[in-house]
Structures are given as structure tokens and as C-alpha cells.
Backbone as CSV, one residue per row, in Angstrom:
resi,resn,N_x,N_y,N_z,CA_x,CA_y,CA_z,C_x,C_y,C_z
1,TYR,0.841,-1.198,0.000,0.000,0.000,0.000,0.874,1.245,0.000
2,GLN,0.524,2.168,-0.868,1.256,3.440,-0.953,0.224,4.566,-0.883
3,PRO,-0.148,4.975,0.349,-1.148,6.054,0.458,-0.613,7.381,-0.070
4,ALA,-1.520,8.329,-0.279,-1.113,9.676,-0.691,-0.178,10.268,0.363
5,PRO,0.873,10.977,-0.066,1.775,11.595,0.914,1.017,12.560,1.824
6,LEU,1.461,12.642,3.063,0.817,13.506,4.058,1.684,14.730,4.323
7,SER,1.030,15.840,4.634,1.775,17.039,5.016,2.404,16.832,6.388
8,GLU,3.546,17.486,6.623,4.167,17.386,7.951,3.278,18.015,9.029
9,LYS,2.285,18.813,8.606,1.385,19.465,9.568,0.099,18.657,9.798
10,THR,0.059,17.430,9.297,-1.129,16.576,9.456,-1.480,16.414,10.942
11,LEU,-2.758,16.567,11.245,-3.203,16.469,12.644,-3.452,15.013,13.035
12,PRO,-3.389,14.714,14.342,-3.758,13.372,14.816,-5.186,13.015,14.383
13,GLU,-5.448,11.738,14.257,-6.765,11.210,13.865,-7.063,11.360,12.370
14,THR,-6.057,11.732,11.579,-6.284,11.882,10.137,-6.267,10.511,9.443
15,PHE,-7.212,10.321,8.533,-7.275,9.074,7.753,-6.032,8.947,6.874
16,VAL,-5.435,7.751,6.871,-4.260,7.501,6.026,-4.609,6.534,4.896
17,VAL,-5.153,5.370,5.252,-5.424,4.342,4.250,-6.363,3.313,4.871
18,GLN,-7.107,2.599,4.029,-7.898,1.472,4.531,-7.334,0.184,3.953
19,ILE,-6.980,-0.732,4.863,-6.475,-2.037,4.452,-7.683,-2.973,4.363
20,SER,-7.782,-3.712,3.254,-8.906,-4.658,3.192,-8.475,-5.954,2.523
21,VAL,-8.946,-7.063,3.084,-8.674,-8.369,2.480,-10.006,-9.071,2.236
22,LEU,-10.030,-9.859,1.196,-11.210,-10.676,0.920,-10.978,-12.027,1.580
23,TYR,-11.863,-12.390,2.498,-11.647,-13.628,3.237,-12.998,-14.141,3.708
24,LYS,-13.075,-15.434,3.893,-14.386,-16.045,4.144,-14.954,-15.730,5.530
25,VAL,-14.077,-15.416,6.492,-14.580,-15.044,7.824,-13.986,-13.682,8.198
26,PRO,-14.569,-13.011,9.185,-14.009,-11.706,9.582,-12.538,-11.827,10.000
27,VAL,-11.780,-10.777,9.734,-10.371,-10.774,10.119,-10.122,-9.658,11.142
28,ILE,-9.021,-9.811,11.853,-8.604,-8.794,12.825,-7.335,-8.140,12.278
29,TYR,-7.396,-6.805,12.203,-6.239,-6.077,11.674,-5.381,-5.548,12.815
30,SER,-4.057,-5.610,12.616,-3.156,-5.023,13.611,-1.871,-4.573,12.923
31,ILE,-1.225,-3.553,13.529,0.092,-3.125,13.039,1.115,-3.976,13.789
32,VAL,1.939,-4.721,13.045,2.838,-5.667,13.719,4.282,-5.182,13.820
33,SER,4.725,-4.336,12.888,6.114,-3.876,12.968,6.311,-2.644,12.099
34,GLY,7.425,-1.955,12.329,7.814,-0.846,11.464,7.368,0.520,11.947
35,ASP,6.402,0.558,12.878,5.924,1.850,13.383,6.459,2.061,14.802
36,GLY,7.786,2.013,14.911,8.425,2.070,16.226,8.117,3.326,17.018
37,LYS,7.850,4.423,16.296,7.588,5.686,17.001,6.103,5.893,17.295
38,GLY,5.268,4.936,16.884,3.848,5.004,17.241,3.056,6.102,16.557
39,TYR,3.333,6.329,15.272,2.621,7.388,14.550,1.223,6.972,14.086
40,PHE,0.990,5.652,14.007,-0.243,5.191,13.368,-1.017,4.229,14.252
41,ILE,-2.323,4.178,14.003,-3.201,3.281,14.740,-4.172,2.680,13.723
42,ILE,-4.537,1.428,13.912,-5.451,0.782,12.957,-6.691,0.294,13.694
43,ASP,-7.838,0.441,13.043,-9.079,-0.098,13.596,-9.097,-1.600,13.303
44,SER,-9.189,-2.408,14.374,-9.000,-3.860,14.207,-10.088,-4.504,13.351
45,SER,-11.260,-3.868,13.260,-12.309,-4.509,12.446,-12.459,-3.889,11.057
46,THR,-12.227,-2.566,10.902,-12.428,-1.958,9.577,-11.143,-1.895,8.761
47,GLY,-9.990,-1.994,9.426,-8.720,-1.879,8.702,-8.343,-0.448,8.356
48,ILE,-9.059,0.523,8.943,-8.741,1.933,8.658,-7.553,2.378,9.520
49,VAL,-6.534,2.911,8.832,-5.341,3.423,9.514,-5.462,4.938,9.641
50,ARG,-5.216,5.437,10.866,-5.220,6.883,11.107,-3.915,7.293,11.778
51,THR,-3.655,8.612,11.744,-2.473,9.119,12.454,-2.796,9.206,13.937
52,ARG,-1.763,9.044,14.762,-1.968,9.055,16.208,-1.416,10.303,16.867
53,LYS,-0.432,10.939,16.207,0.203,12.127,16.801,0.842,12.956,15.701
54,ASN,1.353,14.109,16.071,1.991,14.989,15.088,3.290,14.371,14.570
55,PHE,3.600,14.685,13.320,4.778,14.097,12.665,6.044,14.883,12.959
56,LYS,7.161,14.150,12.961,8.483,14.775,12.869,9.025,14.398,11.505
57,LEU,9.267,15.389,10.674,9.638,15.152,9.275,10.817,14.192,9.135
58,GLU,11.805,14.331,10.040,13.029,13.528,9.879,12.810,12.035,10.123
59,ASP,11.663,11.657,10.705,11.373,10.233,10.943,10.822,9.522,9.702
60,PHE,10.545,10.272,8.639,9.877,9.697,7.467,10.819,9.604,6.279
61,PRO,10.523,8.737,5.281,9.335,7.876,5.176,9.339,6.719,6.183
62,VAL,8.126,6.217,6.493,7.964,5.087,7.406,7.276,3.959,6.639
63,THR,7.811,2.749,6.775,7.124,1.580,6.209,6.775,0.655,7.363
64,PHE,5.472,0.411,7.545,5.066,-0.488,8.628,4.244,-1.637,8.046
65,ASN,4.136,-2.694,8.854,3.433,-3.888,8.386,2.117,-4.070,9.125
66,VAL,1.080,-4.363,8.345,-0.244,-4.629,8.903,-0.537,-6.111,8.702
67,ARG,-1.047,-6.729,9.754,-1.390,-8.151,9.696,-2.919,-8.301,9.757
68,ALA,-3.427,-9.141,8.860,-4.836,-9.534,8.909,-4.870,-10.980,9.415
69,THR,-5.535,-11.161,10.544,-5.555,-12.486,11.184,-6.971,-13.066,11.141
70,ASP,-7.056,-14.323,10.829,-8.350,-15.035,10.823,-8.912,-14.996,12.250
71,SER,-10.130,-14.457,12.396,-10.678,-14.259,13.745,-11.022,-15.574,14.442
72,SER,-11.126,-16.653,13.662,-11.450,-17.943,14.299,-10.212,-18.823,14.460
73,ASN,-9.106,-18.430,13.819,-7.884,-19.248,13.912,-6.645,-18.341,13.806
74,PRO,-6.087,-17.940,14.962,-4.989,-16.961,14.970,-3.719,-17.418,14.256
75,SER,-3.634,-18.720,13.902,-2.411,-19.149,13.211,-2.492,-18.873,11.707
76,ILE,-3.657,-18.403,11.226,-3.792,-18.048,9.814,-3.792,-16.525,9.697
77,PHE,-2.772,-16.000,9.030,-2.708,-14.540,8.875,-1.952,-14.181,7.605
78,ASN,-2.054,-12.920,7.245,-1.329,-12.405,6.092,-0.861,-10.993,6.418
79,ASP,0.367,-10.641,5.956,0.917,-9.305,6.234,1.023,-8.492,4.944
80,VAL,0.764,-7.179,5.067,1.028,-6.259,3.947,1.843,-5.091,4.498
81,SER,2.603,-4.454,3.615,3.363,-3.289,4.080,2.705,-2.006,3.589
82,VAL,2.825,-0.968,4.408,2.268,0.351,4.099,3.423,1.345,4.163
83,ASN,3.624,2.076,3.075,4.716,3.050,3.031,4.141,4.463,3.073
84,VAL,4.490,5.221,4.112,3.937,6.571,4.281,5.044,7.604,4.106
85,GLU,4.807,8.521,3.169,5.738,9.630,2.962,5.116,10.904,3.513
86,VAL,5.988,11.788,4.002,5.525,13.064,4.553,6.198,14.190,3.775
87,ILE,5.392,15.185,3.412,5.881,16.298,2.605,6.300,17.449,3.512
88,ASP,7.480,17.983,3.214,7.990,19.163,3.901,7.180,20.381,3.463
89,GLU,6.555,21.056,4.416,5.872,22.320,4.093,6.922,23.425,4.020
90,ASN,6.597,24.494,3.296,7.546,25.613,3.189,7.440,26.465,4.450
91,ASP,8.151,26.027,5.508,8.040,26.689,6.813,8.910,27.928,6.917
92,PHE,10.080,27.872,6.282,11.107,28.869,6.593,11.421,29.751,5.397
93,PRO,11.542,31.052,5.628,12.051,31.913,4.564,13.571,31.777,4.503
94,PRO,14.165,32.132,3.362,15.629,32.168,3.303,16.157,33.240,4.259
95,VAL,17.333,32.994,4.831,17.923,33.955,5.770,19.373,34.199,5.372
96,PHE,19.738,35.472,5.262,21.146,35.823,5.053,21.826,35.900,6.411
97,PRO,23.111,35.484,6.493,23.815,35.535,7.785,23.839,36.953,8.356
98,SER,23.871,37.941,7.467,23.847,39.330,7.922,22.902,40.100,7.009
99,SER,22.117,41.011,7.575,21.161,41.747,6.738,21.810,42.988,6.117
100,LEU,23.046,43.294,6.531,23.752,44.456,5.982,25.209,44.094,5.750
101,LEU,25.693,44.372,4.551,27.101,44.125,4.219,27.687,45.408,3.667
102,GLU,28.944,45.653,3.993,29.654,46.784,3.384,30.799,46.253,2.561
103,GLU,30.883,46.700,1.319,31.968,46.279,0.440,32.619,47.518,-0.158
104,ARG,33.934,47.418,-0.355,34.653,48.514,-1.005,34.994,48.108,-2.426
105,LEU,34.947,49.080,-3.310,35.228,48.811,-4.714,36.088,49.947,-5.241
106,GLU,37.224,49.587,-5.845,38.090,50.634,-6.386,37.463,51.251,-7.628
107,GLU,37.739,52.543,-7.817,37.230,53.195,-9.021,37.994,52.699,-10.251
108,ASN,37.407,52.961,-11.405,38.038,52.673,-12.698,38.324,51.187,-12.953
109,LEU,37.709,50.300,-12.194,37.865,48.876,-12.493,36.884,48.487,-13.583
110,PRO,37.250,47.535,-14.456,36.233,46.996,-15.368,35.199,46.208,-14.553
111,ALA,34.177,45.729,-15.231,33.142,44.927,-14.549,33.815,43.845,-13.718
112,THR,33.422,43.724,-12.458,34.153,42.837,-11.562,33.242,42.200,-10.530
113,ARG,33.728,41.090,-9.947,33.002,40.414,-8.880,33.167,41.203,-7.583
114,ILE,32.062,41.487,-6.901,32.128,42.257,-5.652,32.075,41.338,-4.439
115,VAL,31.037,40.507,-4.363,30.881,39.646,-3.181,29.909,38.521,-3.527
116,GLN,30.069,37.383,-2.870,29.088,36.301,-3.028,28.181,36.278,-1.810
117,LEU,26.875,36.387,-2.062,25.888,36.343,-0.981,25.355,34.930,-0.879
118,LYS,25.187,34.474,0.359,24.739,33.086,0.539,23.670,33.084,1.621
119,ALA,22.446,32.753,1.221,21.366,32.644,2.207,21.197,31.184,2.585
120,GLN,20.582,30.941,3.735,20.298,29.585,4.204,18.785,29.408,4.269
121,ASP,18.336,28.213,3.928,16.909,27.913,4.055,16.791,26.540,4.702
122,SER,16.041,26.475,5.799,15.971,25.222,6.563,14.988,24.206,5.988
123,ASP,14.308,24.562,4.894,13.411,23.599,4.256,14.195,22.661,3.348
124,THR,13.556,21.553,2.975,14.205,20.599,2.075,13.611,20.708,0.680
125,GLY,14.292,20.087,-0.289,13.755,20.011,-1.649,13.560,21.389,-2.245
126,ARG,12.518,21.547,-3.053,12.353,22.817,-3.753,11.984,23.947,-2.793
127,ASN,11.485,23.609,-1.601,11.208,24.648,-0.605,12.497,25.300,-0.103
128,GLY,13.624,24.624,-0.323,14.905,25.170,0.099,15.805,25.541,-1.065
129,PHE,15.264,25.484,-2.288,16.055,25.807,-3.487,15.986,27.308,-3.726
130,LEU,17.147,27.980,-3.714,17.154,29.447,-3.713,17.603,30.044,-5.039
131,THR,16.946,31.153,-5.400,17.454,31.987,-6.491,17.618,33.400,-5.937
132,TYR,18.582,34.121,-6.524,18.935,35.458,-6.034,18.549,36.508,-7.054
133,GLY,18.218,37.705,-6.564,17.890,38.797,-7.460,18.139,40.127,-6.773
134,ILE,18.072,41.199,-7.586,18.232,42.558,-7.048,16.850,43.179,-6.932
135,LEU,16.487,43.574,-5.709,15.184,44.207,-5.482,15.242,45.681,-5.848
136,SER,16.299,46.354,-5.399,16.439,47.775,-5.709,17.904,48.154,-5.670
137,GLY,18.208,49.309,-6.227,19.592,49.740,-6.348,19.799,50.149,-7.784
138,ASP,21.023,50.497,-8.139,21.288,50.947,-9.497,21.429,49.742,-10.414
139,GLY,20.330,49.364,-11.042,20.297,48.151,-11.856,21.234,48.184,-13.056
140,LEU,21.651,49.384,-13.467,22.551,49.454,-14.616,23.994,49.202,-14.209
141,LYS,24.282,49.385,-12.943,25.672,49.263,-12.501,25.987,47.936,-11.818
142,PHE,24.921,47.187,-11.464,25.155,45.935,-10.747,24.284,44.838,-11.323
143,ARG,24.761,43.601,-11.212,23.933,42.455,-11.556,24.290,41.329,-10.593
144,ILE,23.366,40.385,-10.413,23.629,39.249,-9.526,23.384,37.964,-10.299
145,ASP,24.228,36.977,-10.070,24.018,35.663,-10.681,22.923,34.965,-9.875
146,GLU,21.807,34.653,-10.524,20.645,34.163,-9.755,20.888,32.804,-9.115
147,ALA,21.848,32.047,-9.650,22.116,30.721,-9.082,23.168,30.759,-7.971
148,THR,24.223,31.548,-8.172,25.347,31.515,-7.217,25.279,32.618,-6.161
149,GLY,24.472,33.666,-6.425,24.420,34.781,-5.475,25.622,35.705,-5.545
150,ILE,26.413,35.603,-6.636,27.572,36.492,-6.769,27.117,37.827,-7.358
151,LEU,27.481,38.915,-6.651,27.147,40.272,-7.091,28.322,40.829,-7.885
152,TYR,28.016,41.358,-9.069,29.042,41.932,-9.939,28.718,43.396,-10.217
153,SER,29.782,44.181,-10.458,29.555,45.490,-11.073,29.501,45.251,-12.579
154,THR,28.806,46.125,-13.296,28.703,45.934,-14.752,29.467,47.022,-15.497
155,ALA,29.985,47.994,-14.754,30.705,49.095,-15.396,31.744,49.595,-14.409
156,SER,32.611,50.483,-14.867,33.577,51.056,-13.925,32.966,52.297,-13.280
157,PHE,33.531,52.684,-12.153,33.025,53.829,-11.398,34.092,54.924,-11.374
158,ASP,33.612,56.150,-11.438,34.524,57.295,-11.377,34.314,58.004,-10.045
159,TYR,35.303,57.921,-9.200,35.197,58.458,-7.832,34.901,59.963,-7.828
160,GLU,35.509,60.667,-8.774,35.349,62.139,-8.793,34.004,62.572,-9.369
161,GLU,33.518,61.837,-10.366,32.358,62.314,-11.127,31.024,61.725,-10.672
162,GLU,31.066,60.615,-9.909,29.813,59.929,-9.594,29.645,59.762,-8.097
163,ARG,28.497,59.231,-7.723,28.285,58.901,-6.307,29.378,57.963,-5.824
164,THR,29.717,58.084,-4.555,30.767,57.210,-4.011,30.170,56.110,-3.131
165,GLU,28.839,56.088,-3.015,28.213,55.027,-2.229,26.921,54.588,-2.905
166,TYR,26.765,53.272,-2.996,25.556,52.691,-3.602,24.961,51.683,-2.635
167,GLN,23.651,51.645,-2.600,22.971,50.621,-1.804,22.212,49.699,-2.746
168,VAL,22.487,48.422,-2.620,21.794,47.439,-3.452,21.087,46.468,-2.521
169,VAL,19.771,46.321,-2.689,19.017,45.367,-1.864,18.866,44.063,-2.651
170,ILE,19.416,42.995,-2.061,19.408,41.681,-2.696,18.345,40.821,-2.022
171,TYR,17.665,39.998,-2.809,16.757,39.026,-2.191,17.191,37.609,-2.559
172,ALA,16.852,36.663,-1.681,16.939,35.235,-1.994,15.511,34.724,-1.922
173,GLU,15.102,33.967,-2.928,13.724,33.472,-2.985,13.754,31.955,-3.103
174,ASP,12.951,31.283,-2.269,12.880,29.823,-2.395,11.823,29.449,-3.438
175,ASP,11.798,28.177,-3.799,10.865,27.713,-4.834,9.704,26.991,-4.158
176,GLY,9.225,27.585,-3.063,8.315,26.886,-2.168,6.905,26.711,-2.688
177,ILE,6.265,25.701,-2.115,4.841,25.444,-2.342,4.174,25.524,-0.959
178,PRO,3.034,26.129,-0.786,2.215,26.802,-1.797,2.710,28.201,-2.164
179,GLU,3.547,28.817,-1.330,4.015,30.145,-1.752,5.523,30.238,-1.602
180,LYS,6.105,31.101,-2.428,7.544,31.334,-2.349,7.810,32.318,-1.213
181,LYS,8.948,32.145,-0.549,9.310,33.067,0.522,10.634,33.730,0.186
182,ARG,10.797,34.965,0.693,12.017,35.725,0.404,12.716,36.175,1.672
183,GLY,14.033,36.301,1.565,14.840,36.956,2.588,15.646,38.047,1.907
184,TYR,16.088,39.047,2.680,16.735,40.219,2.089,18.070,40.548,2.750
185,CYS,18.938,41.189,1.947,20.215,41.667,2.457,20.543,42.956,1.718
186,THR,20.965,43.990,2.441,21.371,45.245,1.822,22.895,45.284,1.736
187,VAL,23.399,45.554,0.536,24.837,45.664,0.335,25.150,47.135,0.068
188,VAL,25.994,47.704,0.914,26.453,49.080,0.712,27.811,49.004,0.034
189,ILE,27.904,49.593,-1.152,29.156,49.539,-1.903,29.782,50.921,-1.884
190,LYS,30.981,51.004,-1.329,31.693,52.282,-1.251,32.777,52.283,-2.324
191,ILE,32.738,53.317,-3.165,33.746,53.450,-4.221,34.962,54.157,-3.604
192,ILE,36.143,53.550,-3.802,37.329,54.182,-3.195,38.271,54.677,-4.286
193,ASP,38.949,55.734,-3.934,39.813,56.457,-4.854,41.114,55.679,-5.044
């Protein structure tokens, strides 16, 4: 049996799957092994499996065995396995180690790498897959690699003729379901003579 995956936020008493066997006399259903942490409970007469408590994502997937026993002769039984997967919800936004960075950049340099920004996301799978972008700042003078988070200048700066300080707001966005989440970091770039 492979029931539909359950959310990590599934509440106790939620229906998981119904085990059924065709047999000439009533059978008694029981969970015999594999559910060491006690997440599931089965109704001995209907074969309906429900959740018993809140999930811990790291304990899954769980494969447990259900036994159907002949109610008139306990030495006659059959076992089936049930594999339950739990889906990571998009709980966490991406987080930068620091929300403000200061970088110095010499004037008159050609387009150059300034800094690599790295956010962390505690979700797994696509909920933790990050892309980077520039929210605001001088878009003509800076660009960010959306995969690596490396911030580059796109032109040279003239200390005498132009601003000597730029603020660029960078975001990291996860690929979460049902919604994407963002974290932000402001990079202050000081042009030095």
C-alpha cells in the first residue's frame, strides 16, 4: 500500500489508508512492525489506519506492516506493508547571515566580482532551493548571478564624477509550495579612490 503523501502538519486522527482483504470469515487487523515511534493506529475490524500524533519530518518515510488475522484461527494470517511519505511544508524563509554588508570597490575597475551572498533555508527540496535577485539599487551598474548569489559590477566607477556610495538590496527566494518566501540583504558599496 502506498497512500497519498501527508503534510508534515497533518493532525492526529487523520485518515491515512484502509487495508482490506477478501476472506471467508471476519479478520482482525493489527500493526505488527515498522511503526516504532507510534505514529499510526489501525481499527482492528475496519482496517482503517489513522495518524496518532503529530509528525516529525526527519522520521519519514515510514514503512510499517499490517497483519490480517483469521478471527477464528490466529495461526492463519497475512501481512502487507504500508509506506507513508511526509511532505515538507515551506516553513522557513531564506535567511542571510547578515542583513547588511559593506563592500569597497576601487574606481576605474572593469566589470568585476564584488561579493558572493549566501542565504540559508531550513526547508528541504524545492522549498529550500534558492534563487537570487536585485530588489532595488542601481540596476545598470550591478547584476547578480541568480544561481550563485555572486554580485558583480557591470561598469567602472569614477570616484570624482559619480556617487561614491551605492545601496543594493538583494533578495533570496525559495521555490516553495504553496508560496515562495524571500529573505533580504542590503549591500552598501563604497567606491574608493
